[in-house]
C-alpha positions as YAML, in Angstrom:
chain: A
units: angstrom
residues:
- id: 1
  name: UNK
  ca: [116.90, 87.22, 144.53]
- id: 2
  name: UNK
  ca: [116.97, 90.09, 145.74]
- id: 3
  name: UNK
  ca: [118.66, 91.84, 143.56]
- id: 4
  name: UNK
  ca: [117.32, 90.90, 140.38]
- id: 5
  name: UNK
  ca: [113.92, 91.96, 141.98]
- id: 6
  name: UNK
  ca: [115.24, 95.58, 142.60]
- id: 7
  name: UNK
  ca: [116.57, 95.96, 139.05]
- id: 8
  name: UNK
  ca: [113.72, 95.13, 137.87]
- id: 9
  name: UNK
  ca: [112.15, 97.67, 139.80]
- id: 10
  name: UNK
  ca: [114.40, 100.16, 138.35]
- id: 11
  name: UNK
  ca: [114.10, 99.08, 134.88]
- id: 12
  name: UNK
  ca: [110.16, 99.79, 135.13]
- id: 13
  name: UNK
  ca: [110.38, 103.28, 136.90]
- id: 14
  name: UNK
  ca: [109.05, 106.10, 135.30]
- id: 15
  name: UNK
  ca: [111.59, 108.16, 135.67]
- id: 16
  name: UNK
  ca: [109.28, 110.67, 133.46]
- id: 17
  name: UNK
  ca: [107.43, 111.83, 137.36]
- id: 18
  name: UNK
  ca: [111.20, 113.74, 137.59]
- id: 19
  name: UNK
  ca: [111.15, 115.78, 134.57]
- id: 20
  name: UNK
  ca: [109.79, 119.33, 135.62]
- id: 21
  name: UNK
  ca: [106.00, 119.90, 133.06]
- id: 22
  name: UNK
  ca: [107.78, 122.34, 131.41]
- id: 23
  name: UNK
  ca: [110.99, 120.48, 130.74]
- id: 24
  name: UNK
  ca: [108.72, 117.18, 129.41]
- id: 25
  name: UNK
  ca: [107.02, 119.65, 127.71]
- id: 26
  name: UNK
  ca: [110.31, 120.99, 125.13]
- id: 27
  name: UNK
  ca: [110.70, 117.39, 124.81]
- id: 28
  name: UNK
  ca: [107.37, 116.43, 123.18]
- id: 29
  name: UNK
  ca: [107.98, 119.11, 120.58]
- id: 30
  name: UNK
  ca: [110.48, 118.29, 119.17]
- id: 31
  name: UNK
  ca: [108.52, 115.34, 118.36]
- id: 32
  name: UNK
  ca: [106.28, 114.59, 114.10]
- id: 33
  name: UNK
  ca: [102.87, 116.11, 114.58]
- id: 34
  name: UNK
  ca: [101.36, 113.36, 113.80]
- id: 35
  name: UNK
  ca: [103.32, 111.47, 116.77]
- id: 36
  name: UNK
  ca: [102.23, 113.95, 119.06]
- id: 37
  name: UNK
  ca: [98.45, 113.95, 117.97]
- id: 38
  name: UNK
  ca: [97.39, 110.49, 116.99]
- id: 39
  name: UNK
  ca: [99.95, 108.36, 119.61]
- id: 40
  name: UNK
  ca: [102.36, 110.59, 122.02]
- id: 41
  name: UNK
  ca: [99.13, 112.36, 123.95]
- id: 42
  name: UNK
  ca: [97.66, 108.90, 124.83]
- id: 43
  name: UNK
  ca: [101.02, 107.18, 126.44]
- id: 44
  name: UNK
  ca: [99.65, 108.72, 130.34]
- id: 45
  name: UNK
  ca: [97.08, 111.03, 131.98]
- id: 46
  name: UNK
  ca: [99.00, 114.15, 132.14]
- id: 47
  name: UNK
  ca: [101.61, 113.51, 128.83]
- id: 48
  name: UNK
  ca: [97.11, 114.14, 127.30]
- id: 49
  name: UNK
  ca: [96.69, 117.67, 129.28]
- id: 50
  name: UNK
  ca: [100.64, 119.15, 128.52]
- id: 51
  name: UNK
  ca: [99.68, 117.92, 125.12]
- id: 52
  name: UNK
  ca: [96.47, 118.94, 124.31]
- id: 53
  name: UNK
  ca: [96.81, 122.42, 126.35]
- id: 54
  name: UNK
  ca: [99.35, 123.21, 124.48]
- id: 55
  name: UNK
  ca: [98.09, 122.65, 121.31]
- id: 56
  name: UNK
  ca: [94.41, 124.47, 122.70]
- id: 57
  name: UNK
  ca: [96.19, 127.72, 122.93]
- id: 58
  name: UNK
  ca: [98.84, 127.26, 120.17]
- id: 59
  name: UNK
  ca: [97.27, 125.75, 117.40]
- id: 60
  name: UNK
  ca: [93.77, 124.97, 116.01]
- id: 61
  name: UNK
  ca: [93.66, 122.68, 112.96]
- id: 62
  name: UNK
  ca: [90.28, 122.14, 110.73]
- id: 63
  name: UNK
  ca: [90.26, 120.43, 107.41]
- id: 64
  name: UNK
  ca: [87.71, 121.94, 104.12]
- id: 65
  name: UNK
  ca: [86.73, 119.82, 102.24]
- id: 66
  name: UNK
  ca: [85.09, 120.65, 98.67]
- id: 67
  name: UNK
  ca: [83.47, 117.29, 97.49]
- id: 68
  name: UNK
  ca: [82.44, 119.16, 93.65]
- id: 69
  name: UNK
  ca: [86.12, 119.71, 93.27]
- id: 70
  name: UNK
  ca: [86.91, 116.37, 94.98]
- id: 71
  name: UNK
  ca: [90.31, 118.49, 97.22]
- id: 72
  name: UNK
  ca: [90.71, 118.30, 100.97]
- id: 73
  name: UNK
  ca: [93.13, 120.20, 103.34]
- id: 74
  name: UNK
  ca: [94.36, 119.97, 106.80]
- id: 75
  name: UNK
  ca: [94.88, 123.67, 107.41]
- id: 76
  name: UNK
  ca: [97.46, 124.12, 111.20]
- id: 77
  name: UNK
  ca: [96.91, 127.21, 112.73]
- id: 78
  name: UNK
  ca: [99.40, 128.09, 114.95]
- id: 79
  name: UNK
  ca: [100.29, 131.47, 117.23]
- id: 80
  name: UNK
  ca: [104.06, 131.81, 116.36]
- id: 81
  name: UNK
  ca: [104.57, 135.27, 119.54]
- id: 82
  name: UNK
  ca: [103.01, 137.73, 120.59]
- id: 83
  name: UNK
  ca: [105.08, 140.47, 117.85]
- id: 84
  name: UNK
  ca: [104.67, 137.40, 114.92]
- id: 85
  name: UNK
  ca: [101.15, 137.08, 114.25]
- id: 86
  name: UNK
  ca: [99.92, 133.48, 113.51]
- id: 87
  name: UNK
  ca: [101.09, 130.95, 110.51]
- id: 88
  name: UNK
  ca: [99.04, 128.95, 108.23]
- id: 89
  name: UNK
  ca: [100.26, 125.52, 107.12]
- id: 90
  name: UNK
  ca: [97.90, 124.24, 104.33]
- id: 91
  name: UNK
  ca: [98.11, 120.52, 103.26]
- id: 92
  name: UNK
  ca: [96.01, 118.54, 100.97]
- id: 93
  name: UNK
  ca: [94.51, 115.26, 101.59]
- id: 94
  name: UNK
  ca: [94.46, 112.25, 99.49]
- id: 95
  name: UNK
  ca: [92.04, 110.27, 100.47]
- id: 96
  name: UNK
  ca: [88.84, 108.29, 98.79]
- id: 97
  name: UNK
  ca: [86.83, 111.07, 97.02]
- id: 98
  name: UNK
  ca: [83.59, 108.65, 98.15]
- id: 99
  name: UNK
  ca: [81.09, 110.88, 100.32]
- id: 100
  name: UNK
  ca: [80.71, 113.41, 102.25]
- id: 101
  name: UNK
  ca: [83.43, 113.91, 106.10]
- id: 102
  name: UNK
  ca: [81.12, 113.79, 109.19]
- id: 103
  name: UNK
  ca: [83.37, 113.91, 111.82]
- id: 104
  name: UNK
  ca: [86.83, 114.02, 112.57]
- id: 105
  name: UNK
  ca: [88.55, 112.12, 115.78]
- id: 106
  name: UNK
  ca: [92.24, 112.38, 116.04]
- id: 107
  name: UNK
  ca: [93.57, 110.53, 112.98]
- id: 108
  name: UNK
  ca: [90.68, 109.10, 111.96]
- id: 109
  name: UNK
  ca: [87.14, 110.54, 109.00]
- id: 110
  name: UNK
  ca: [83.98, 109.66, 109.95]
- id: 111
  name: UNK
  ca: [82.36, 109.62, 106.22]
- id: 112
  name: UNK
  ca: [79.41, 109.03, 104.60]
- id: 113
  name: UNK
  ca: [78.16, 108.43, 100.39]
- id: 114
  name: UNK
  ca: [75.91, 110.70, 99.04]
- id: 115
  name: UNK
  ca: [73.79, 108.29, 96.54]
- id: 116
  name: UNK
  ca: [70.80, 110.10, 96.96]
- id: 117
  name: UNK
  ca: [67.66, 107.75, 97.63]
- id: 118
  name: UNK
  ca: [69.75, 104.59, 98.94]
- id: 119
  name: UNK
  ca: [71.47, 103.78, 101.31]
- id: 120
  name: UNK
  ca: [74.32, 105.70, 103.39]
- id: 121
  name: UNK
  ca: [77.50, 103.71, 103.85]
- id: 122
  name: UNK
  ca: [79.71, 105.16, 106.74]
- id: 123
  name: UNK
  ca: [82.89, 104.90, 106.23]
- id: 124
  name: UNK
  ca: [86.45, 105.35, 108.36]
- id: 125
  name: UNK
  ca: [89.67, 106.00, 107.19]
- id: 126
  name: UNK
  ca: [92.79, 106.46, 108.39]
- id: 127
  name: UNK
  ca: [94.68, 109.89, 108.12]
- id: 128
  name: UNK
  ca: [98.22, 107.70, 109.32]
- id: 129
  name: UNK
  ca: [97.69, 104.54, 107.83]
- id: 130
  name: UNK
  ca: [95.76, 105.65, 104.91]
- id: 131
  name: UNK
  ca: [93.63, 102.85, 105.84]
- id: 132
  name: UNK
  ca: [89.76, 102.51, 105.79]
- id: 133
  name: UNK
  ca: [87.27, 100.73, 106.38]
- id: 134
  name: UNK
  ca: [83.75, 100.43, 106.03]
- id: 135
  name: UNK
  ca: [80.99, 100.11, 108.91]
- id: 136
  name: UNK
  ca: [77.66, 97.58, 108.67]
- id: 137
  name: UNK
  ca: [74.55, 99.18, 108.04]
- id: 138
  name: UNK
  ca: [73.05, 100.27, 111.06]
- id: 139
  name: UNK
  ca: [69.73, 98.81, 112.04]
- id: 140
  name: UNK
  ca: [67.76, 102.19, 113.10]
- id: 141
  name: UNK
  ca: [64.58, 103.49, 112.22]
- id: 142
  name: UNK
  ca: [65.90, 106.03, 108.99]
- id: 143
  name: UNK
  ca: [66.13, 103.04, 107.46]
- id: 144
  name: UNK
  ca: [70.43, 103.36, 107.16]
- id: 145
  name: UNK
  ca: [69.82, 106.72, 104.87]
- id: 146
  name: UNK
  ca: [71.34, 109.34, 107.10]
- id: 147
  name: UNK
  ca: [68.99, 111.87, 107.06]
- id: 148
  name: UNK
  ca: [67.96, 115.58, 107.84]
- id: 149
  name: UNK
  ca: [66.73, 113.94, 111.37]
- id: 150
  name: UNK
  ca: [70.43, 111.21, 111.40]
- id: 151
  name: UNK
  ca: [73.09, 112.82, 112.73]
- id: 152
  name: UNK
  ca: [76.33, 110.78, 113.29]
- id: 153
  name: UNK
  ca: [80.20, 111.82, 115.12]
- id: 154
  name: UNK
  ca: [82.81, 110.20, 115.86]
- id: 155
  name: UNK
  ca: [84.17, 109.72, 119.51]
- id: 156
  name: UNK
  ca: [88.05, 109.06, 121.33]
- id: 157
  name: UNK
  ca: [86.78, 107.54, 124.65]
- id: 158
  name: UNK
  ca: [89.87, 107.95, 126.55]
- id: 159
  name: UNK
  ca: [89.78, 106.02, 129.85]
- id: 160
  name: UNK
  ca: [89.08, 102.77, 127.35]
- id: 161
  name: UNK
  ca: [91.51, 103.91, 124.57]
- id: 162
  name: UNK
  ca: [88.87, 103.32, 121.70]
- id: 163
  name: UNK
  ca: [87.23, 104.59, 119.11]
- id: 164
  name: UNK
  ca: [82.71, 104.80, 118.94]
- id: 165
  name: UNK
  ca: [80.60, 106.44, 116.38]
- id: 166
  name: UNK
  ca: [76.79, 107.14, 117.37]
- id: 167
  name: UNK
  ca: [74.32, 107.46, 115.19]
- id: 168
  name: UNK
  ca: [71.28, 109.19, 116.80]
- id: 169
  name: UNK
  ca: [67.50, 109.73, 114.18]
- id: 170
  name: UNK
  ca: [65.99, 112.78, 115.49]
- id: 171
  name: UNK
  ca: [62.33, 109.72, 115.13]
- id: 172
  name: UNK
  ca: [59.86, 108.83, 115.81]
- id: 173
  name: UNK
  ca: [60.55, 107.22, 118.25]
- id: 174
  name: UNK
  ca: [63.98, 109.21, 118.82]
- id: 175
  name: UNK
  ca: [66.76, 106.47, 118.51]
- id: 176
  name: UNK
  ca: [70.13, 105.84, 119.42]
- id: 177
  name: UNK
  ca: [72.85, 103.68, 117.80]
- id: 178
  name: UNK
  ca: [76.85, 103.25, 119.27]
- id: 179
  name: UNK
  ca: [79.34, 101.50, 117.08]
- id: 180
  name: UNK
  ca: [82.36, 100.71, 119.11]
- id: 181
  name: UNK
  ca: [86.27, 100.37, 116.76]
- id: 182
  name: UNK
  ca: [88.41, 97.82, 116.98]
- id: 183
  name: UNK
  ca: [92.31, 97.15, 116.50]
- id: 184
  name: UNK
  ca: [92.38, 98.51, 112.49]
- id: 185
  name: UNK
  ca: [89.18, 99.06, 112.31]
- id: 186
  name: UNK
  ca: [87.13, 96.17, 112.84]
- id: 187
  name: UNK
  ca: [84.17, 97.10, 114.45]
- id: 188
  name: UNK
  ca: [81.06, 94.91, 116.15]
- id: 189
  name: UNK
  ca: [78.15, 95.06, 116.20]
- id: 190
  name: UNK
  ca: [75.97, 98.05, 117.03]
- id: 191
  name: UNK
  ca: [73.92, 98.76, 120.07]
- id: 192
  name: UNK
  ca: [70.31, 100.41, 120.70]
- id: 193
  name: UNK
  ca: [70.81, 102.57, 124.23]
- id: 194
  name: UNK
  ca: [68.29, 104.18, 125.25]
- id: 195
  name: UNK
  ca: [68.15, 108.48, 124.99]
- id: 196
  name: UNK
  ca: [66.33, 111.25, 126.48]
- id: 197
  name: UNK
  ca: [63.60, 112.03, 124.47]
- id: 198
  name: UNK
  ca: [62.38, 115.30, 124.11]
- id: 199
  name: UNK
  ca: [60.25, 117.28, 122.03]
- id: 200
  name: UNK
  ca: [62.30, 120.38, 119.56]
- id: 201
  name: UNK
  ca: [65.23, 121.64, 119.70]
- id: 202
  name: UNK
  ca: [68.00, 121.20, 117.09]
- id: 203
  name: UNK
  ca: [70.69, 118.45, 116.96]
- id: 204
  name: UNK
  ca: [74.16, 119.08, 117.66]
- id: 205
  name: UNK
  ca: [76.71, 116.14, 116.86]
- id: 206
  name: UNK
  ca: [80.07, 117.66, 118.14]
- id: 207
  name: UNK
  ca: [81.43, 114.49, 120.61]
- id: 208
  name: UNK
  ca: [79.30, 112.82, 121.89]
- id: 209
  name: UNK
  ca: [80.94, 112.11, 124.97]
...
């Protein structure tokens, strides 16, 4: 019994803790780009720090959308070296042309429809699985139109491993609703939360967490 338990502990031991950061990062950089960005860095805090810091220094990514031509592109800008300058990689994204991209978090895009005078539907799309889902209607005072007094954003809560959609209506009165995304974009109901009410100023919706 003692030998079996000892073997079990050895099998469950994390051998990566004995690998120096520079060697571990060199191993991780050999993974496919999509796995590295959207999966590997959420394995543990150490991997998150290593991958995020490396990407922050060596690479920047943007998603550009041209609604008139129904074209969406991802642009990666990488630093090759001190004397080699920058390398730019452009990739056309095959995503549903249903509206405007409002926010981007890891592998997910948050989009909204563009029907004037109608309620705005929010849609979450997975760039890895090429699957998406419409979100339930928010019960805010803007009556679901997400007008110029609204801000919507998508964020990943690292501590809980879940995605959240935030909808802020500037009012009056000012309101904030949060929707938690679970599993394969199966969402719960919107939850209204209390937020500080300040008069004036601008509304920013990059990363609410």
